[in-house]
C-alpha positions as a Markdown table, in Angstrom:
| # | Residue | x | y | z |
|---|---|---|---|---|
| 1 | Met | -27.9 | -25.5 | -6.6 |
| 2 | Lys | -26.3 | -28.9 | -8.6 |
| 3 | Gly | -27.0 | -32.8 | -7.0 |
| 4 | Leu | -25.5 | -35.0 | -6.0 |
| 5 | Leu | -24.0 | -36.3 | -9.3 |
| 6 | Glu | -23.3 | -32.6 | -10.4 |
| 7 | Arg | -20.7 | -31.2 | -7.6 |
| 8 | Thr | -16.9 | -31.4 | -8.8 |
| 9 | Lys | -16.3 | -29.1 | -6.0 |
| 10 | Val | -13.9 | -30.5 | -2.5 |
| 11 | Val | -12.4 | -29.9 | 0.4 |
| 12 | Val | -9.5 | -31.9 | 2.2 |
| 13 | Arg | -9.2 | -31.0 | 5.9 |
| 14 | His | -6.9 | -31.9 | 7.6 |
| 15 | Leu | -3.7 | -31.9 | 6.4 |
| 16 | Pro | -1.2 | -31.4 | 8.1 |
| 17 | Pro | 0.3 | -27.7 | 9.9 |
| 18 | Thr | 3.7 | -27.7 | 7.9 |
| 19 | Thr | 2.5 | -28.5 | 4.1 |
| 20 | Ser | 3.1 | -25.9 | 2.0 |
| 21 | Pro | 1.1 | -24.9 | -1.1 |
| 22 | Ser | 3.8 | -26.6 | -3.4 |
| 23 | Gly | 4.2 | -29.5 | -1.9 |
| 24 | Phe | 0.2 | -30.0 | -2.1 |
| 25 | Thr | -0.2 | -29.6 | -5.3 |
| 26 | Glu | 2.8 | -31.9 | -6.0 |
| 27 | Gln | 1.2 | -34.1 | -4.5 |
| 28 | Ile | -1.9 | -33.9 | -6.7 |
| 29 | Asp | -0.7 | -33.7 | -9.7 |
| 30 | Gly | 1.0 | -36.1 | -9.8 |
| 31 | Arg | -1.8 | -38.0 | -10.2 |
| 32 | Phe | -4.5 | -35.6 | -11.2 |
| 33 | Ala | -2.9 | -32.8 | -13.5 |
| 34 | Gly | -5.3 | -31.6 | -15.8 |
| 35 | Arg | -8.2 | -33.1 | -14.0 |
| 36 | Tyr | -9.0 | -29.7 | -12.1 |
| 37 | Asn | -9.9 | -26.9 | -13.1 |
| 38 | Trp | -9.0 | -24.4 | -8.9 |
| 39 | Leu | -7.2 | -24.8 | -6.3 |
| 40 | Phe | -6.6 | -22.8 | -2.9 |
| 41 | Phe | -4.8 | -23.6 | -0.4 |
| 42 | Cys | -5.5 | -22.2 | 3.1 |
| 43 | Pro | -2.1 | -22.4 | 5.6 |
| 44 | Ser | -2.8 | -23.4 | 9.1 |
| 45 | Asn | -3.3 | -20.5 | 11.0 |
| 46 | Asn | -0.2 | -21.1 | 13.5 |
| 47 | Ser | -1.2 | -16.6 | 15.3 |
| 48 | Gln | -3.2 | -18.9 | 17.4 |
| 49 | Lys | -3.0 | -20.4 | 21.2 |
| 50 | His | -3.7 | -24.0 | 19.1 |
| 51 | Gln | -2.2 | -24.7 | 15.5 |
| 52 | Ser | -5.0 | -25.5 | 13.4 |
| 53 | Tyr | -4.6 | -27.7 | 10.5 |
| 54 | Ala | -4.1 | -26.7 | 6.7 |
| 55 | Arg | -6.6 | -27.2 | 3.8 |
| 56 | Ala | -7.4 | -26.8 | 0.2 |
| 57 | Tyr | -10.7 | -26.4 | -2.3 |
| 58 | Ile | -10.6 | -28.1 | -5.6 |
| 59 | Asp | -12.7 | -28.2 | -8.4 |
| 60 | Phe | -11.9 | -31.3 | -10.6 |
| 61 | Lys | -13.5 | -30.2 | -14.2 |
| 62 | Arg | -15.7 | -34.0 | -14.3 |
| 63 | Pro | -17.6 | -35.4 | -11.5 |
| 64 | Glu | -16.0 | -38.7 | -11.8 |
| 65 | Asp | -13.0 | -37.3 | -11.3 |
| 66 | Val | -14.4 | -36.0 | -8.0 |
| 67 | Ile | -14.9 | -39.6 | -7.2 |
| 68 | Glu | -11.6 | -41.4 | -8.1 |
| 69 | Phe | -9.7 | -37.6 | -6.1 |
| 70 | Ala | -12.3 | -38.9 | -2.7 |
| 71 | Glu | -11.0 | -43.1 | -2.8 |
| 72 | Phe | -7.7 | -41.5 | -3.3 |
| 73 | Phe | -6.8 | -39.6 | -0.7 |
| 74 | Asp | -9.7 | -40.1 | 1.6 |
| 75 | Gly | -8.0 | -41.3 | 4.5 |
| 76 | His | -3.9 | -40.8 | 3.0 |
| 77 | Val | -1.6 | -40.6 | 5.8 |
| 78 | Phe | 0.8 | -37.6 | 5.5 |
| 79 | Val | 3.7 | -37.7 | 8.6 |
| 80 | Asn | 5.7 | -35.1 | 10.1 |
| 81 | Glu | 8.4 | -34.7 | 8.3 |
| 82 | Lys | 10.6 | -33.9 | 11.4 |
| 83 | Gly | 9.2 | -36.9 | 13.0 |
| 84 | Val | 9.1 | -35.1 | 16.3 |
| 85 | Val | 5.3 | -35.6 | 18.7 |
| 86 | Thr | 3.5 | -32.7 | 17.9 |
| 87 | Leu | 0.0 | -31.2 | 20.6 |
| 88 | Trp | -2.3 | -31.3 | 17.0 |
| 89 | Ser | -2.3 | -34.5 | 16.3 |
| 90 | Thr | -1.3 | -38.4 | 18.0 |
| 91 | Gly | 1.4 | -38.8 | 16.8 |
| 92 | Thr | 3.8 | -38.1 | 13.8 |
| 93 | Gln | 0.4 | -39.0 | 11.3 |
| 94 | Phe | -2.1 | -37.1 | 10.1 |
| 95 | Arg | -5.2 | -38.5 | 8.9 |
| 96 | Thr | -6.7 | -36.3 | 6.1 |
| 97 | Ile | -10.5 | -36.2 | 5.4 |
| 98 | Val | -12.4 | -35.5 | 1.3 |
| 99 | Glu | -15.9 | -33.6 | 1.8 |
| 100 | Tyr | -17.9 | -32.2 | -0.6 |
| 101 | Ala | -17.1 | -28.5 | -0.7 |
| 102 | Pro | -20.4 | -26.6 | 1.3 |
| 103 | Ser | -20.2 | -24.0 | -1.2 |
| 104 | Gln | -20.2 | -25.5 | -4.9 |
| 105 | Arg | -19.1 | -21.8 | -6.7 |
| 106 | Ile | -15.3 | -20.9 | -6.9 |
| 107 | Pro | -14.0 | -16.7 | -7.4 |
| 108 | Lys | -14.6 | -15.0 | -10.8 |
| 109 | Gln | -11.9 | -13.4 | -11.3 |
| 110 | Trp | -11.1 | -10.0 | -11.5 |
| 111 | Ser | -10.0 | -8.8 | -14.7 |
| 112 | Lys | -11.4 | -5.2 | -14.1 |
| 113 | Glu | -10.0 | -3.0 | -16.1 |
| 114 | Asp | -8.7 | 0.8 | -15.5 |
| 115 | Gly | -10.0 | 2.7 | -18.1 |
| 116 | Arg | -7.6 | 5.7 | -17.2 |
| 117 | Glu | -4.5 | 3.2 | -18.2 |
| 118 | Gly | -2.7 | 4.8 | -20.9 |
| 119 | Thr | -3.9 | 7.7 | -21.0 |
| 120 | Ile | -1.1 | 10.1 | -18.7 |
| 121 | Phe | 0.9 | 10.8 | -22.0 |
| 122 | Lys | -2.2 | 13.4 | -23.1 |
| 123 | Asp | -2.6 | 14.3 | -19.6 |
| 124 | Pro | -2.0 | 18.8 | -20.2 |
| 125 | Ala | -0.7 | 18.4 | -16.2 |
| 126 | Tyr | 2.0 | 16.1 | -17.3 |
| 127 | Val | 3.3 | 16.5 | -20.0 |
| 128 | Glu | 3.9 | 20.3 | -18.9 |
| 129 | Phe | 6.2 | 18.3 | -16.4 |
| 130 | Leu | 7.8 | 16.6 | -19.2 |
| 131 | Glu | 8.7 | 19.9 | -20.7 |
| 132 | Phe | 9.5 | 21.2 | -17.3 |
| 133 | Leu | 11.7 | 17.9 | -17.1 |
| 134 | Ala | 13.5 | 19.0 | -20.4 |
| 135 | Lys | 14.7 | 22.0 | -20.3 |
| 136 | Pro | 17.9 | 23.0 | -18.5 |
| 137 | Val | 19.1 | 24.0 | -15.3 |
| 138 | Glu | 19.2 | 27.8 | -14.6 |
| 139 | Asn | 21.8 | 27.5 | -11.9 |
| 140 | Leu | 21.8 | 30.2 | -9.8 |
| 141 | Pro | 25.3 | 32.4 | -10.0 |
| 142 | Ser | 27.7 | 32.1 | -7.3 |
| 143 | Ala | 27.3 | 33.9 | -4.1 |
| 144 | Glu | 29.6 | 36.7 | -4.1 |
| 145 | Ile | 28.6 | 37.5 | -7.7 |
| 146 | Gln | 25.2 | 38.0 | -6.0 |
| 147 | Leu | 26.8 | 40.0 | -3.5 |
| 148 | Glu | 28.0 | 42.7 | -5.7 |
| 149 | Arg | 25.0 | 43.0 | -8.0 |
| 150 | Arg | 23.5 | 44.1 | -4.4 |
| 151 | Glu | 26.6 | 46.4 | -4.0 |
| 152 | Val | 26.7 | 48.2 | -7.1 |
| 153 | Glu | 22.7 | 48.9 | -6.7 |
| 154 | Arg | 22.7 | 50.0 | -4.1 |
| 155 | Ala | 25.6 | 53.0 | -4.5 |
| 156 | Gly | 24.2 | 53.3 | -8.2 |
| 157 | Ala | 20.1 | 54.1 | -6.8 |
| 158 | Ala | 19.9 | 57.9 | -4.4 |
| 159 | Lys | 17.8 | 57.2 | -1.1 |
| 160 | Asp | 14.4 | 57.3 | -1.6 |
| 161 | Ala | 12.6 | 60.1 | 0.3 |
| 162 | Pro | 10.9 | 59.1 | 3.2 |
| 163 | Ile | 7.1 | 58.1 | 2.3 |
| 164 | Val | 4.5 | 61.0 | 3.5 |
| 165 | Thr | 0.9 | 59.9 | 3.9 |
| 166 | Pro | -2.4 | 62.3 | 4.5 |
| 167 | Leu | -2.0 | 61.6 | 8.3 |
| 168 | Met | 1.3 | 62.0 | 9.3 |
| 169 | Asp | 0.5 | 65.7 | 7.2 |
| 170 | Phe | -2.2 | 66.3 | 9.6 |
| 171 | Val | -0.5 | 64.8 | 12.7 |
| 172 | Arg | 2.8 | 67.6 | 12.3 |
| 173 | Gln | -0.2 | 70.3 | 11.3 |
| 174 | Lys | -1.3 | 70.0 | 14.5 |
| 175 | Arg | 2.2 | 70.0 | 16.0 |
| 176 | Thr | 3.1 | 73.1 | 14.7 |
| 177 | Ala | -0.6 | 74.6 | 15.6 |
| 178 | Lys | 0.0 | 74.1 | 19.4 |
| 179 | Gly | 3.6 | 75.4 | 20.1 |
| 180 | Gly | 6.4 | 74.2 | 17.6 |
| 181 | Thr | 8.0 | 71.3 | 18.8 |
| 182 | Arg | 8.2 | 69.2 | 21.6 |
| 183 | Val | 10.5 | 70.1 | 25.1 |
| 184 | Ala | 11.3 | 66.7 | 27.1 |
| 185 | Ile | 11.2 | 67.9 | 30.3 |
| 186 | Ile | 13.3 | 65.9 | 32.8 |
| 187 | Ile | 13.4 | 66.0 | 36.6 |
| 188 | Phe | 15.8 | 65.6 | 38.9 |
| 189 | Thr | 14.4 | 64.9 | 42.1 |
| 190 | Phe | 17.6 | 64.6 | 44.5 |
| 191 | Met | 16.8 | 62.5 | 48.1 |
């Protein structure tokens, strides 16, 4: 853990809920431009019943800059732009608090690269797809032409003999052995 004189990360609390990240950065850059490494702004959460304050985390390059920043911004009064008295403030003023951040760590920048990036042009499925797209489109002939072709095929082809399976042969032989053809018996009843 860093010693008290080595700490460089601070948190600025009790910023007005209407403060924007760009507006806060403009105020800091007026006096501390180029003297900090990292800045993270947390806007207020207006979704809850009671609105909360905004806050910002700043990591300075030198511990001396932290002390100068704390002297300048600790107790700094922000005035509500609208001039409206709100439930979360006494009047229209917001008094900031500058403290050392509870954690002096700074999040790492993720620069994880994908190993497959740029390899799609070598993928065989993708290359095949591109070749398919490059081929000219073959349109189907019109419905009239297709109908004429089918009529010509039907007229030219002779009727095929029905397919006779061994089971059908067996059934036919049994019928002939029993007595010939079937006779339909119709019984009429009169009342």
